[in-house]
N, C-alpha and C positions, 0 to 999 in steps of 0.2 A: 111846386118845389123844383127849382132848377138844379141841374147837375152841379156838384160842388165845384167852386172855382178856387184854384190855387195859383197865386203868383209865386214864381220861384223866389220872390223876394219882396221884402219890405225893409228898406234901408233904415236902420235904427240910429245910425250916427256914423261919423267918420271912422271911429275906432272900435265900434262894436261889430259883431258879425253881421254882414249884409247878405240878405237873401234876395237876389235880383234875377229877373228873367221874364219869360213871356207868360201870358194868361192861358190857363187850361180851362176851357169852357165849352159846353155843348147845350143844345136846346132840349135834349131828351130828358125825361124824368129820371131822377136818381133815387136809389134806395140806399139805406145804410150799407157800409162796406161788407163785402162778401168774401169768402175763402177763395184763394187763388194761389198758384205757384208764384213765389216771390221773384222780383226782377233779378235777383242774384242767384237763383236756384236753391236747391235744398240745403239743409244744414248738414255739415260733415260730422265726423266723430269729434268727441271732446279733445281739445288740445291740452298742453301741459298745465294750463291754468284752469282746466275743467270747463272751458267754454266751447260750445258748438257754434261754428260759423260757416257761412258759405265759402266755396272755393275762392281763393285769392285774398282772403282776409286773415289777419293775425291779431293776437291780443298780447298785451303785456301788463304787468302789475306796475302801477305808478306809485302807490302809497298804501300803507297798512296802518290801521288805528293803533295808537300806542307805540309806534315805531318812528324813528327819524326818517323824514323823506330823504331818499338817497342823495348824497352830496350836499345836504343842508343840516342845520342844527335844529330844525323845527320838527316837533313831534306831531304827527297827523292825528286829527281829532277822532273821537268815537262817533259811531252812528252817522257816517257821512250821508247827507241827503241831497236836497236840491242844489243844482249847480249851473254855471254858465261860463262861456269863454269870452274874453275881451282881446282884441288885437292890440299888440304891444310892439310897435316897430315892425321888425321882420318876424317876430315871434308872437306869443300870446300868453294870456294868464287864464288859468282855470280856477274858479272859486267854488267852494263847497260848504254847505251848512253842516252844523252838528245838531242832531235832534236829541239833545240831552236836556233834562230838566231836573234840578237846576244845572247851570254851568254850560249852557249851549253856546252858540256863537258861529263863527265862520272862519275859514282859512283860505289861502290862495297859494297856487304854485305857478311860478313863472317858467316859461319854456323858450328855447331858441327856435329858429325857423326849422331846425331838423328834429324838433321834438325832445331835445335834451333838457333836463331840469337845471335851472340856474339858481333858483332860490325858492323858499317857501316861508310863509309867515301868517300870523293871525291878523284878521281885519275886523273881528268882533268877538267879544267875550262877555261872560257873566249874564247872558240872557237865558230865555227859557224855550226849550224844545223848538229850535229853529228848523223848520221842515223844508218848505220850498221857498220860492221867491221869484225874482226876475231882474233882468238887466235893464238899465235905462239908456237912452240915446246919449246921455252925457257921461257915460262910463262909470256909473255906480251900480252897486248890487243891492237890491232890496231883499233883506233877509226877514222872513215872516215867522212870528211866533205862533205855533199851533197849540195855544192854550186859550181857555175862556178869557175874553177881554184882553187878548194878546195884542202886541204892537207890531208895526213894521219898522225896521231899522234900516236907514240908508247907510251903506258901507262904501269904502273907498279902496278898491283893489290897487290903485296906483299910488296910494298914500293919503292919509288923513284920518281923522277921528270919526268913528261911526256916530250917527245922530238918530235919536228916536223921532218918529214922525207920527204923532198922535192924531193929526188932522186926517190921516188915512183910515181912521176908525179903529176901535178896539173890539175885536171879535176873534174867533178862532181862525186866524189867518192860515192860508195854505200857500197859494202861489200868486204871482203878479205878472202882468204882461203890459208893456208900454205900446201905445198907439200914437206914433208921431204925427199922423194925419189929423186926428181929432184932438190931439194933445191931452190924452187921458191915460190913466193906469187902470187896467182891469184887475179885479181881485176875487179869488175864490174863498169859500168858507167851508171848513171841514166839520160840518154838523149834519146829522141825519135830516134836519130840516133847514139846511143852510141856504144861503142866497148867493146871487152873483152881483158884484158891485163894480162901479167905476169911480175913480177919484179924479176930479177936475182941478188941477192946481191953479191957484190964482195967477201964477206966472209959470209958464212952461219951463221946466228945468229947476224949479224951486218947490219942494214938497212940504214946506213949512206951513202953508195955508192953502185952503181950497174947499171944495164941496164934495161930499161923499154922496153918491146916488146908488140906488138899487134897481135891478131890473123888475119891471112890472109886466106880467103876461098871464095867460090862461094856464090851465092844467095840462093841456095837450103836449105832445112831444114835438110839435112844430106850430108855427104861427108867427104873429107879429108881436112886437114888444115896445114899451116906452121906458123911460127912466124917471125916477122920482127921488127927490132929496130925502136923505135920512136926517130927521130932525136933530138927533143927539148922537153924533158919531162915537162918543165915549161909551155908549152902550149901558149907561147906568141912569136910572134903575131899570130901564127896559132894554133888553138886548137889541142890537141893531136889526137883527133879522125879524123882529116882532113889531117894529115901529111903523111900517108902511103897509096899509091894507092892499092886498092884491099882488104883493111882491112874490115872484115865482119861487117855488121851493125846489131845491136840488139836493139830492141824497148823497152827501159826503163829497163836496167839491175838492178836487185835487189839482193836478197840473193845469197850466194855462199857457197858451202860445198865440202870438199875433203875427199875421202876415197878410198883406194885400187886402185891406178892408174886411178882414175876417179874423175872428178870434175863436180858437178851439179851447175847450176845457173838458176835463174828465170828472166823472162822479163814480166813486168806488162802490157806493151802496147798491147801484143797479148796473154796474159794468157798462157804462155808456161814455161815448165821446160826443160832446155837443159842439155844433157849429153855429156861430152867431154871425150872420151876414149884416155887417154894419151899414153898408150903403143903402140897403133896403129895409133895415130895421126888422129883420125876420130871423128866426132860429129854427134849427132842425137837428136831426141825429146824423152824425157822421158814422157812428158805430153803436150797435146794441147787441150784446151776446145772445139775447133772446130772439133776435131777428136774423140770425145766420141761418140760411135755408138749406145749405148743403154741408154735411159733415159737422164735426164738433166745433164750437166757438174757439178760435185760436187765442183770444185775448180775454183774460179774466183778472180781476184785481187791478183794474186800471189805476194808474198813478201819474207820475211825471210824464210830460209830453214836450217834444221839441220838433223842429222841422229842419229839413236839409235844404241846401241851395237849389236842388232840383224841384222841390215842392212836395217831397214825401214827408209824411208825419211818422215819427217814431214814438211809440207809447210803451213805457216801462210797466212791468207788473209788480204789484205788491203781493207776493205769494204766487198763486197760480203755479205754473211750472217754470218760473223764473226766466221769463222771456222778455226781450224787447221786440215788439211787433211793429210792422211797417204797413202804413196805409198809403196807397199810391193815389195820384190825382184822379184816376178813373175808378176810385172806390173799391179797390182790391186790397185785401189784408192777408198778411202772411208773417210767420216768425222770421225775424232777422238774425237773432242770436238766442241761445239758451245757456244759462249757467247751471251746471250740474253739481250735485253734492252739497247744495246749500239751500235745502228746502225750508229751513227755518229763518231765512233772510228775505229781503225784498230788493228790487233793483231801483236805484235812485239816481238823480242828477244827470240824465243824458244831455250832452251838449257837444256841438261840433266846433272844431277850431275854425279860424277864418277861411282857410282854403277849402274846408268841407271834406277833407280826406282823413280826418281823425275824429273818432267819436269817443268821448269820455263818459264814464258812468261809474257808479259804485254798487257793490253789494253791501247793504247796510250792516249786516251782522255776519257776513262771511261764512266760513265753514264751521265756526264755533257756535253760531246762533246767538251770540252775545253782542251787545252794542260796542264792546271793546274789541271785537274781531272784524270790524269793517275793512273792506278792500276796495280801492279805487283803481279802475282799469282804463286802458286806452285800446281801442280797436282801430287798426289801420288797414286800408284797402281801397279798391277801385269804386268808391262811392260815386254814383252818378251825380254830376254837377251841371 
């Protein structure tokens, strides 16, 4: 097992966030990430928003569920969940799902280059429990339904009518990550006996038709893998996860992120971050709370995951002590921020703006503990790029 490799980037497209840079690689054996002091130092006292941050970082509230987004006529959705940023000229757009069933969907907020809100609007409505998803290189947002035999919807942050994409399979979708090298979309499944999938479009950039495949591997936490076609992507009468013998089981698939021939995804049932090394067709653990050898495990309730321009991974907690934890390219893990006074909530939707100096995320149920009390934040500071 080689030391994890992180490119500071995998260019997804001209207008999506690009993560570019040099390769971090070593010949020494690597273990799952271990406790360490974070690159930004310890967390300070909670600020006026109840968020503990390292020195030099500040937070602001961007939107609140049930309230108009400041300066717009759009009411922000309940239960904000998975999100992503898209470059928009000199500014950007942040999109966010609504994990409500029924009546889910997704909304977008447009920002100037200075981070000021210029507009907010719906990009999807009338769907079911839209949890996470993923951005595509052609500037669409894949919004995933976290329900049995749920769908993926392709939405258009820059304008256009959302489209259901049944060829991507009907199962309890969680997150998606685009791989422009292999021209596939990776998909996680939020079931205790879930699987890890990839969708191969018949034409890259068009998700209306293609082939759904599932990872086939052994029961170990590392090894080699192959892909096998899922015979009936609609999951009826047999669920997609039960159609292929030898398909590897993952306990509660959550967030998914791609960069530099690698895809990472999280499984909440066992508090793990998995790393799939695509060039060599091998997989391993990037983090496992049971394998932290010094001190208590900093990351529990693993959920959404994203990466920075530098190559750091940011993993949000569903519960735990409401932290976003950071895993560095040399396999060190530490808390980056902690949200206080919101123990009945979860952190969702972490995403960086194109410059990599603003991190957006939500507290799904905020201080009220109700889906109607969600809060979306932005953290600004000296992120390493």
